[in-house]
Steps between C-alpha positions, in 0.01 A plus 500: 500500500497458123210321344560143386698225660854514623671163489832437664715223642582560866710250689420231246122551534307648207277777638217694338417851622160612378400852397153646484435398139728198491455128504361442847636269767635163396700235683784468253703243693199272529419554134850414385525181704160389381313510829237727354450300179353177639155401395241249610530143381300394201507563125710803408321769299719691256418869513426694183472863398730792573683502835329688778664797669568280799670237286707767324608637836580159648695368199702820473594498867600132497707549185673807646564324831674207334697722260621723784611197706695362203276193472491494119331161476209601721470838326490326163218283628283810528537560123354327197848403377668367811812348345599806296410742778698305761807494277498877443430575866786270600727697269374823658678401820779269385608655167403863553603486868193698611414470871311692770201509270208726587185490284236771537171460312305801382128536437369218280326589174272204452722192492819698438713594799783755464783466746842633590813298566783600730801272533874495561757379248801339670789365296859436614496766767316758287150595613240738355126554542279425202139611457243491218127463428314214337153345491327164491159370400305225678302254287295187555698180439352318202512153656531563873259788536751666737573870491857522365748764389491512121867432440712729290873577547412870528349424841855455631629804312320702227797472260500119504358311203466127436817308592684816612689483830618738770868471586757680713870468432770620267326676213449295187683771303705806596308828501529730200493875466317535172550830320340644190672595176613829656621353831189584705423241769193283447330349804163358598413792726523762227393270216264236644406366156858388455485267802464173303756615241758596764453164676557317171806711417645426842442126462665491158781753533568536873796261484646675195526860616727476802258475793506277808184350653359608835264319739132538417150371554368444150239331284646232278265485204420165344543669162879522473476784248334713768807484724459569872321783677665654805261567788750595773875557512678379812851579377576704191710359221707703259303615197648467154422778252288396203443743214167456324362659186209654692441873525398631841304787345311272262442247779365770731260619230394142426421421865300820537310433178394142575377607844199656327351160413478160664653209310710722278852447365745691281846449347725748322799414281759695302454406132859583401642249750220272624578606857208486743438842657206430731288211632197576716192313623207594721344173613385356831640157414853642442523310169749654259255515211717758324765234426324168561139562398320309225212706365339562163629840375194603300559751223855585606578175313404683179856636493619145430198423280555812288867410457398151387252636245759745364780241489270252322410760238131487591474875542695803621439800723343693211340187352141376537368365831121557495326517838150343493265465798570128538726233357464121506786253455433127526225532756650787701295820486714804582360843581653841571488711812163671549471830316760425230345599166567271204727626220511299179774724359735476800874446460708285732618821670137610549395167648811477718453849646129436566572143620252336262483128573302403192754652261771268628272196501397569139867474399575178688407278205696684231746309284824426681351515851501163676429364845872546579546850357437698818710256705793537261477880497481514878801270546727603212420868492427581865665219698177388670506140618878475507690424821587845636784534752402827667687446828186408697230245411257617232221369283604566143173499313299232322354540151413146391390405151123537485272307267140562408316779677785542746707663225254792500520530877880491506544780248314738735686380811243258638476122492819325608735800475647561847747774595589748774608867512868407460420319175290787362753767598756295306261471202470879492876540529549265205237685297692825565846378405448192286744304717398250767718572799413251770409689821754481783497626857864405572782523247557151350876539541455444875413133451577441130141404424399474134215727394220396267540598136238588237527639147305820566303696238566645154560876492186562293287313754649704785428824317136403453454378859645823639272704276193306614596511867570872480160558342337296777675713763422833334147456365389141564387300801822575691481878461323588830764317707798626297384860457742647755813348345731669252769365271490180297202303630289198406240279664253212470199432718344166584196358677519127567180312574523241778232238554301574817621860537256788479767731357791416270864532597641839406825493298715783367847515352691800373833666441656841542852564377717213633247356746231240429245391761200271531237463772200286583218567747287193559129584471608852403280539192620684191874514452521876487299549819697306764827367356559802275569756775736252672713467187490875436624574853795262458586640157494851642757401763748387233808298585 
């Protein structure tokens, strides 16, 4: 017999079969009905401290017994959020049409109990088995002192978040067969990072590309932009064909590259068109940080800052930008990365390639530079902060006007500047071509959506940015990561400090021929060390 406890519902009676290292004998029926919970008369003492192993075992078994019987109200009563838990567990049976439920706990790790779920989905004569794994944690009730399941929707299914529901019925949207720019099929099995994107594309375009819905068990997300997530198909619908701008080869390289680091994301775009070539994330929380993240970009923001300084006439690539050890602006003391030697004779190109923070801060108070200057350059030149219509939900960058010491922080990509890899890949694409071409993942002619417009950059500014980015890629901080790439290349590294983190977030953006890419690795350290190789791998794959 396997170790642990096997829990099943036999003839309407919840039974517990005990293995050698399992929970030990327990009268579940008595526990559920309350016969084992009576206490002597007199003042009631509220227990404190962590639940004991016996309490964890008893609460888990009672909760499982009620859930398996379909008694959602009683099951909810064994949690610390009875009303919400009861509602979701009621929907488990009535909306998702899940019956014949069998719950099998595994070996507890402290107060956390992993378990498996086996059930049957039955809907209008269609029946299929459904199985998955989840876990719960038992805590002490704050006011009652009872041992209770710490309620979270993921207890019912690991893909459920707050206010999500499980449903079975006609699919919310017809299925799609997404294909890349060359006609290669894109699916979650081969490209797992695309899962959230494919769900969003289906929700938005499923009705427009000729498909018919099937019958499915799915998660309906509370966030409408997230669409629905199919868990089981009872009857297949007809898939409509949706052409995307993605490149299967670039996507494959992106997924392989981000797998090297936890909490990493990358996006690639085609500068000549704005078309998105790849979107990949490697995160336990499944958050699409590549498109929806909001993080300080560190020194990759110096692409925008350098353009602002050039456009304002403060300096130019070959003009002065001295690099001292430290710089102070209205109470903010800015330093450089350890080991960076000062250079009082540095040009803007020198300080850009070496990623000298103090050089940029020293120029932030020059004539013509205001609290709004960086915001205006970011919006009018690079399209950051506009309302992008990519085809799926995105965060489109935030570069607010910054007064006082925050102006010094913003110019080196800290403070209130918040972006994601999509935004920085687009920044690099704009720096290459001079034209802001709003990124798209589906051709706008499919739904007649209006793309964001920005003025772009003067030709002389583009020439200087490309020269500085090429120098960074060939002999500056980006050279180690970009060393294996040939052709027309450019790069910018970034390390973004985050309060409470031991290591900064690693940022890197670069281009090669007609591909621009940007990546972030949270807690990755220097930009060239973690994010740099990710970008280089995607650039090597091309489009």
